[in-house]
N, CA, C and O atoms as CSV, one atom per row, in Angstrom:
chain,resi,resn,atom,element,x,y,z
A,1,UNK,N,N,34.806,107.548,62.942
A,1,UNK,CA,C,34.362,106.445,62.061
A,1,UNK,C,C,34.550,105.296,63.065
A,1,UNK,O,O,35.568,105.209,63.752
A,2,UNK,N,N,33.570,104.448,63.125
A,2,UNK,CA,C,33.292,103.335,63.981
A,2,UNK,C,C,34.405,102.194,63.429
A,2,UNK,O,O,34.672,102.113,62.231
A,3,UNK,N,N,34.920,101.466,64.276
A,3,UNK,CA,C,35.869,100.238,63.895
A,3,UNK,C,C,35.134,99.295,63.001
A,3,UNK,O,O,35.836,98.765,62.139
A,4,UNK,N,N,33.807,98.958,63.023
A,4,UNK,CA,C,33.236,98.017,61.934
A,4,UNK,C,C,33.179,98.805,60.572
A,4,UNK,O,O,32.901,98.104,59.599
A,5,UNK,N,N,33.373,100.008,60.362
A,5,UNK,CA,C,33.365,100.681,59.064
A,5,UNK,C,C,34.765,100.287,58.376
A,5,UNK,O,O,34.926,100.491,57.173
A,6,UNK,N,N,35.703,99.757,59.119
A,6,UNK,CA,C,36.815,99.393,58.442
A,6,UNK,C,C,36.939,97.859,58.048
A,6,UNK,O,O,37.926,97.360,57.508
A,7,UNK,N,N,35.841,97.231,58.387
A,7,UNK,CA,C,35.841,95.769,58.332
A,7,UNK,C,C,36.296,95.114,59.302
A,7,UNK,O,O,36.911,95.723,60.177
A,8,UNK,N,N,36.106,93.684,59.391
A,8,UNK,CA,C,36.359,92.817,60.526
A,8,UNK,C,C,37.902,92.934,60.925
A,8,UNK,O,O,38.859,93.120,60.173
A,9,UNK,N,N,37.882,92.772,62.329
A,9,UNK,CA,C,39.299,92.948,62.924
A,9,UNK,C,C,40.094,91.590,62.469
A,9,UNK,O,O,39.587,90.469,62.485
A,10,UNK,N,N,41.336,91.872,62.091
A,10,UNK,CA,C,42.216,90.775,61.743
A,10,UNK,C,C,42.758,90.046,62.905
A,10,UNK,O,O,42.827,90.565,64.019
A,11,UNK,N,N,43.181,88.724,62.621
A,11,UNK,CA,C,43.818,88.110,63.843
A,11,UNK,C,C,45.211,88.353,63.649
A,11,UNK,O,O,45.690,88.381,62.516
A,12,UNK,N,N,45.987,88.554,64.818
A,12,UNK,CA,C,47.440,88.565,64.888
A,12,UNK,C,C,48.089,87.476,64.665
A,12,UNK,O,O,47.665,86.449,65.195
A,13,UNK,N,N,49.301,87.419,63.812
A,13,UNK,CA,C,49.834,86.168,63.625
A,13,UNK,C,C,51.189,86.131,64.313
A,13,UNK,O,O,51.922,87.119,64.345
A,14,UNK,N,N,51.494,84.981,64.854
A,14,UNK,CA,C,52.666,84.815,65.569
A,14,UNK,C,C,53.446,83.530,65.069
A,14,UNK,O,O,52.812,82.787,64.320
A,15,UNK,N,N,54.804,83.165,65.408
A,15,UNK,CA,C,55.483,82.184,64.831
A,15,UNK,C,C,56.232,81.375,65.969
A,15,UNK,O,O,56.925,81.941,66.815
A,16,UNK,N,N,56.057,80.153,65.926
A,16,UNK,CA,C,56.571,79.126,66.963
A,16,UNK,C,C,58.296,79.510,66.684
A,16,UNK,O,O,58.701,80.147,65.712
A,17,UNK,N,N,59.034,79.035,67.626
A,17,UNK,CA,C,60.491,79.093,67.460
A,17,UNK,C,C,60.973,78.562,66.257
A,17,UNK,O,O,61.744,79.247,65.585
A,18,UNK,N,N,60.578,77.247,65.816
A,18,UNK,CA,C,61.033,76.584,64.651
A,18,UNK,C,C,60.514,77.271,63.375
A,18,UNK,O,O,61.184,77.308,62.343
A,19,UNK,N,N,59.230,77.839,63.501
A,19,UNK,CA,C,58.878,78.480,62.304
A,19,UNK,C,C,59.498,79.854,61.930
A,19,UNK,O,O,59.454,80.305,60.785
A,20,UNK,N,N,60.140,80.549,63.092
A,20,UNK,CA,C,60.808,81.677,63.164
A,20,UNK,C,C,62.139,81.406,62.449
A,20,UNK,O,O,62.647,82.278,61.743
A,21,UNK,N,N,62.644,80.337,62.608
A,21,UNK,CA,C,63.944,79.853,62.080
A,21,UNK,C,C,63.870,79.521,60.581
A,21,UNK,O,O,64.770,79.739,59.770
A,22,UNK,N,N,62.770,79.008,60.344
A,22,UNK,CA,C,62.628,78.709,58.898
A,22,UNK,C,C,62.316,79.965,58.103
A,22,UNK,O,O,62.741,80.161,56.965
A,23,UNK,N,N,61.472,80.879,58.845
A,23,UNK,CA,C,61.446,82.202,58.188
A,23,UNK,C,C,62.709,82.964,57.867
A,23,UNK,O,O,62.863,83.576,56.811
A,24,UNK,N,N,63.605,82.895,58.834
A,24,UNK,CA,C,64.897,83.547,58.653
A,24,UNK,C,C,65.721,83.182,57.437
A,24,UNK,O,O,66.546,83.948,56.939
A,25,UNK,N,N,65.423,81.846,56.943
A,25,UNK,CA,C,66.194,81.214,55.896
A,25,UNK,C,C,65.509,81.704,54.612
A,25,UNK,O,O,66.143,81.447,53.588
A,26,UNK,N,N,64.366,82.345,54.453
A,26,UNK,CA,C,63.707,82.540,53.246
A,26,UNK,C,C,64.353,83.633,52.378
A,26,UNK,O,O,65.002,84.529,52.918
A,27,UNK,N,N,64.197,83.583,51.095
A,27,UNK,CA,C,64.648,84.808,50.160
A,27,UNK,C,C,63.474,85.483,49.908
A,27,UNK,O,O,62.360,85.092,50.258
A,28,UNK,N,N,63.727,86.539,49.277
A,28,UNK,CA,C,62.838,87.767,49.080
A,28,UNK,C,C,61.521,87.167,48.285
A,28,UNK,O,O,60.417,87.567,48.654
A,29,UNK,N,N,61.596,86.351,47.357
A,29,UNK,CA,C,60.431,85.819,46.595
A,29,UNK,C,C,59.389,84.893,47.518
A,29,UNK,O,O,58.158,84.925,47.514
A,30,UNK,N,N,60.273,84.072,48.297
A,30,UNK,CA,C,59.600,83.204,49.389
A,30,UNK,C,C,58.791,84.069,50.353
A,30,UNK,O,O,57.633,83.804,50.675
A,31,UNK,N,N,59.470,85.103,50.781
A,31,UNK,CA,C,58.755,86.061,51.784
A,31,UNK,C,C,57.646,86.763,51.294
A,31,UNK,O,O,56.781,87.111,52.097
A,32,UNK,N,N,57.529,87.038,50.045
A,32,UNK,CA,C,56.478,87.708,49.642
A,32,UNK,C,C,55.297,86.724,49.208
A,32,UNK,O,O,54.124,87.091,49.137
A,33,UNK,N,N,55.697,85.566,48.957
A,33,UNK,CA,C,54.483,84.647,48.875
A,33,UNK,C,C,54.039,84.381,50.230
A,33,UNK,O,O,52.832,84.398,50.469
A,34,UNK,N,N,54.941,84.119,51.205
A,34,UNK,CA,C,54.537,83.901,52.502
A,34,UNK,C,C,53.670,84.954,52.869
A,34,UNK,O,O,52.536,84.637,53.230
A,35,UNK,N,N,54.001,86.188,52.845
A,35,UNK,CA,C,53.044,87.485,53.190
A,35,UNK,C,C,51.615,87.473,52.741
A,35,UNK,O,O,50.637,87.805,53.412
A,36,UNK,N,N,51.642,87.044,51.511
A,36,UNK,CA,C,50.101,86.868,51.134
A,36,UNK,C,C,49.379,85.807,51.732
A,36,UNK,O,O,48.174,86.018,51.868
A,37,UNK,N,N,49.857,84.624,52.155
A,37,UNK,CA,C,49.298,83.565,52.796
A,37,UNK,C,C,49.024,84.097,54.223
A,37,UNK,O,O,47.939,83.833,54.740
A,38,UNK,N,N,49.812,84.725,54.793
A,38,UNK,CA,C,49.524,85.217,56.316
A,38,UNK,C,C,48.695,86.369,56.311
A,38,UNK,O,O,48.112,86.631,57.363
A,39,UNK,N,N,48.502,87.240,55.150
A,39,UNK,CA,C,47.411,88.103,55.307
A,39,UNK,C,C,46.157,87.346,55.143
A,39,UNK,O,O,45.270,87.702,55.919
A,40,UNK,N,N,45.872,86.441,54.372
A,40,UNK,CA,C,44.817,85.678,54.093
A,40,UNK,C,C,44.392,85.012,55.335
A,40,UNK,O,O,43.187,85.022,55.588
A,41,UNK,N,N,45.216,84.429,56.156
A,41,UNK,CA,C,44.916,83.771,57.268
A,41,UNK,C,C,44.499,84.777,58.380
A,41,UNK,O,O,43.617,84.505,59.195
A,42,UNK,N,N,45.169,85.934,58.367
A,42,UNK,CA,C,44.896,86.998,59.470
A,42,UNK,C,C,43.403,87.305,59.228
A,42,UNK,O,O,42.639,87.460,60.181
A,43,UNK,N,N,42.984,87.394,57.914
A,43,UNK,CA,C,41.647,87.865,57.596
A,43,UNK,C,C,40.514,86.852,58.079
A,43,UNK,O,O,39.476,87.080,58.701
A,44,UNK,N,N,41.090,85.564,57.552
A,44,UNK,CA,C,40.053,84.395,57.768
A,44,UNK,C,C,40.932,83.294,58.492
A,44,UNK,O,O,41.587,82.559,57.752
A,45,UNK,N,N,41.002,83.136,59.618
A,45,UNK,CA,C,41.888,82.149,60.341
A,45,UNK,C,C,41.441,80.769,60.164
A,45,UNK,O,O,42.206,79.818,60.325
A,46,UNK,N,N,40.155,80.641,59.820
A,46,UNK,CA,C,39.621,79.169,59.661
A,46,UNK,C,C,39.732,78.826,58.052
A,46,UNK,O,O,39.006,77.942,57.599
A,47,UNK,N,N,40.538,79.447,57.299
A,47,UNK,CA,C,40.682,78.878,55.929
A,47,UNK,C,C,41.202,77.549,55.830
A,47,UNK,O,O,40.813,76.744,54.984
A,48,UNK,N,N,42.242,77.272,56.848
A,48,UNK,CA,C,42.932,75.935,56.669
A,48,UNK,C,C,41.901,74.785,56.946
A,48,UNK,O,O,40.770,74.966,57.397
A,49,UNK,N,N,42.458,73.565,56.607
A,49,UNK,CA,C,41.618,72.393,56.803
A,49,UNK,C,C,42.132,71.726,58.278
A,49,UNK,O,O,43.309,71.483,58.545
A,50,UNK,N,N,41.003,71.494,59.149
A,50,UNK,CA,C,41.528,70.942,60.337
A,50,UNK,C,C,42.335,69.579,60.162
A,50,UNK,O,O,41.977,68.814,59.266
A,51,UNK,N,N,43.349,69.262,60.937
A,51,UNK,CA,C,44.128,68.022,60.878
A,51,UNK,C,C,43.423,67.230,61.864
A,51,UNK,O,O,43.332,67.649,63.018
A,52,UNK,N,N,42.889,66.067,61.498
A,52,UNK,CA,C,42.251,65.175,62.436
A,52,UNK,C,C,43.122,64.711,63.765
A,52,UNK,O,O,44.314,64.435,63.637
A,53,UNK,N,N,42.509,64.645,64.951
A,53,UNK,CA,C,42.905,64.521,66.066
A,53,UNK,C,C,44.164,65.244,66.620
A,53,UNK,O,O,45.063,64.706,67.267
A,54,UNK,N,N,44.071,66.727,66.212
A,54,UNK,CA,C,44.952,67.504,66.409
A,54,UNK,C,C,44.434,69.054,66.299
A,54,UNK,O,O,43.497,69.387,65.574
A,55,UNK,N,N,45.173,69.939,67.114
A,55,UNK,CA,C,44.572,71.219,67.238
A,55,UNK,C,C,44.978,71.982,66.047
A,55,UNK,O,O,44.468,73.075,65.799
A,56,UNK,N,N,45.936,71.409,65.250
A,56,UNK,CA,C,46.635,72.094,63.955
A,56,UNK,C,C,45.547,72.193,62.928
A,56,UNK,O,O,44.547,71.476,62.961
A,57,UNK,N,N,45.764,73.068,62.050
A,57,UNK,CA,C,44.931,73.338,60.778
A,57,UNK,C,C,46.279,73.525,59.656
A,57,UNK,O,O,47.388,73.983,59.934
A,58,UNK,N,N,45.833,73.054,58.408
A,58,UNK,CA,C,46.843,72.949,57.311
A,58,UNK,C,C,46.217,73.910,56.231
A,58,UNK,O,O,45.095,73.748,55.750
A,59,UNK,N,N,47.083,74.931,55.910
A,59,UNK,CA,C,46.567,75.640,54.771
A,59,UNK,C,C,47.658,75.748,53.669
A,59,UNK,O,O,48.869,75.899,53.830
A,60,UNK,N,N,47.008,75.645,52.599
A,60,UNK,CA,C,47.790,75.674,51.207
A,60,UNK,C,C,47.341,76.368,50.213
A,60,UNK,O,O,46.207,76.217,49.760
A,61,UNK,N,N,48.290,77.301,49.721
A,61,UNK,CA,C,47.711,78.395,48.609
A,61,UNK,C,C,48.177,77.828,47.208
A,61,UNK,O,O,48.622,76.687,47.085
A,62,UNK,N,N,48.046,78.656,46.239
A,62,UNK,CA,C,48.241,78.276,44.794
A,62,UNK,C,C,49.643,78.728,44.564
A,62,UNK,O,O,50.182,78.460,43.490
A,63,UNK,N,N,50.303,79.422,45.531
A,63,UNK,CA,C,51.698,79.945,45.263
A,63,UNK,C,C,52.758,78.835,45.773
A,63,UNK,O,O,53.979,78.968,45.688
A,64,UNK,N,N,52.085,77.717,46.317
A,64,UNK,CA,C,52.951,76.618,46.972
A,64,UNK,C,C,53.446,76.949,48.365
A,64,UNK,O,O,54.489,76.450,48.788
A,65,UNK,N,N,52.675,77.823,49.116
A,65,UNK,CA,C,52.916,78.031,50.371
A,65,UNK,C,C,51.995,77.132,51.331
A,65,UNK,O,O,50.773,77.086,51.191
A,66,UNK,N,N,52.679,76.435,52.296
A,66,UNK,CA,C,51.773,75.720,53.105
A,66,UNK,C,C,52.204,76.078,54.678
A,66,UNK,O,O,53.366,76.291,55.023
A,67,UNK,N,N,51.212,76.100,55.438
A,67,UNK,CA,C,51.462,76.554,56.821
A,67,UNK,C,C,50.590,75.633,57.559
A,67,UNK,O,O,49.524,75.209,57.113
A,68,UNK,N,N,51.140,75.307,58.833
A,68,UNK,CA,C,50.636,74.426,59.749
A,68,UNK,C,C,50.336,75.495,61.051
A,68,UNK,O,O,51.188,76.223,61.560
A,69,UNK,N,N,49.128,75.412,61.391
A,69,UNK,CA,C,48.889,76.519,62.559
A,69,UNK,C,C,47.844,76.093,63.330
A,69,UNK,O,O,47.105,75.141,63.080
A,70,UNK,N,N,47.791,77.025,64.535
A,70,UNK,CA,C,46.673,76.683,65.375
A,70,UNK,C,C,46.261,78.060,65.774
A,70,UNK,O,O,47.007,79.038,65.731
A,71,UNK,N,N,45.109,78.062,66.137
A,71,UNK,CA,C,44.179,79.279,66.630
A,71,UNK,C,C,44.179,79.394,68.242
A,71,UNK,O,O,44.139,78.348,68.889
A,72,UNK,N,N,44.223,80.588,68.879
A,72,UNK,CA,C,44.038,80.876,70.175
A,72,UNK,C,C,42.545,80.550,70.380
A,72,UNK,O,O,41.676,80.525,69.509
A,73,UNK,N,N,42.423,80.323,71.598
A,73,UNK,CA,C,40.876,80.046,72.163
A,73,UNK,C,C,40.043,81.215,71.601
A,73,UNK,O,O,38.958,80.857,71.144
A,74,UNK,N,N,40.266,82.314,71.544
A,74,UNK,CA,C,39.385,83.411,71.072
A,74,UNK,C,C,39.316,83.656,69.474
A,74,UNK,O,O,38.532,84.422,68.915
A,75,UNK,N,N,40.351,82.803,68.819
A,75,UNK,CA,C,40.512,82.846,67.399
A,75,UNK,C,C,41.122,84.357,67.057
A,75,UNK,O,O,40.986,84.858,65.940
A,76,UNK,N,N,41.678,84.893,67.941
A,76,UNK,CA,C,42.293,86.314,67.729
A,76,UNK,C,C,43.653,86.365,67.370
A,76,UNK,O,O,44.236,87.365,66.952
A,77,UNK,N,N,44.277,84.923,67.600
A,77,UNK,CA,C,45.893,84.697,67.380
A,77,UNK,C,C,46.078,83.592,66.568
A,77,UNK,O,O,45.614,82.528,66.977
A,78,UNK,N,N,46.710,83.614,65.406
A,78,UNK,CA,C,47.106,82.429,64.631
A,78,UNK,C,C,48.697,82.234,64.893
A,78,UNK,O,O,49.552,83.101,64.716
A,79,UNK,N,N,48.905,80.936,65.343
A,79,UNK,CA,C,50.265,80.512,65.729
A,79,UNK,C,C,50.728,79.754,64.617
A,79,UNK,O,O,50.125,78.702,64.406
A,80,UNK,N,N,51.769,80.090,63.776
A,80,UNK,CA,C,52.249,79.274,62.837
A,80,UNK,C,C,53.305,78.415,63.414
A,80,UNK,O,O,54.322,78.908,63.901
A,81,UNK,N,N,53.047,76.911,63.362
A,81,UNK,CA,C,54.004,76.017,63.800
A,81,UNK,C,C,55.128,75.549,62.808
A,81,UNK,O,O,56.222,75.163,63.219
A,82,UNK,N,N,54.806,75.602,61.515
A,82,UNK,CA,C,55.629,75.073,60.488
A,82,UNK,C,C,55.072,75.820,59.159
A,82,UNK,O,O,53.911,76.186,58.974
A,83,UNK,N,N,56.184,75.960,58.271
A,83,UNK,CA,C,55.926,76.614,57.054
A,83,UNK,C,C,56.636,76.102,56.090
A,83,UNK,O,O,57.784,75.775,56.389
A,84,UNK,N,N,56.183,75.889,54.700
A,84,UNK,CA,C,56.900,75.604,53.537
A,84,UNK,C,C,56.642,76.670,52.477
A,84,UNK,O,O,55.564,77.263,52.524
A,85,UNK,N,N,57.611,77.001,51.433
A,85,UNK,CA,C,57.476,77.824,50.567
A,85,UNK,C,C,58.338,77.268,49.566
A,85,UNK,O,O,58.477,77.840,48.484
């Protein structure tokens, strides 16, 4: 089966040091909400709104998750710089 039969390739998601520290402090429910947001961004990394005069993008979902992130040059890696749940 060809790779395209499985759908588009997902972007890899990485966390900055400060976002990883925030992630370590989350509870189970917050982690589940964050997981849904991360999956959405891995499928479509350009979901967030560009922040003017910055490389950062701002993504907010209906569960109250907010992610500030930037994309690698080839848009294959999403780097989460800050998160709120």
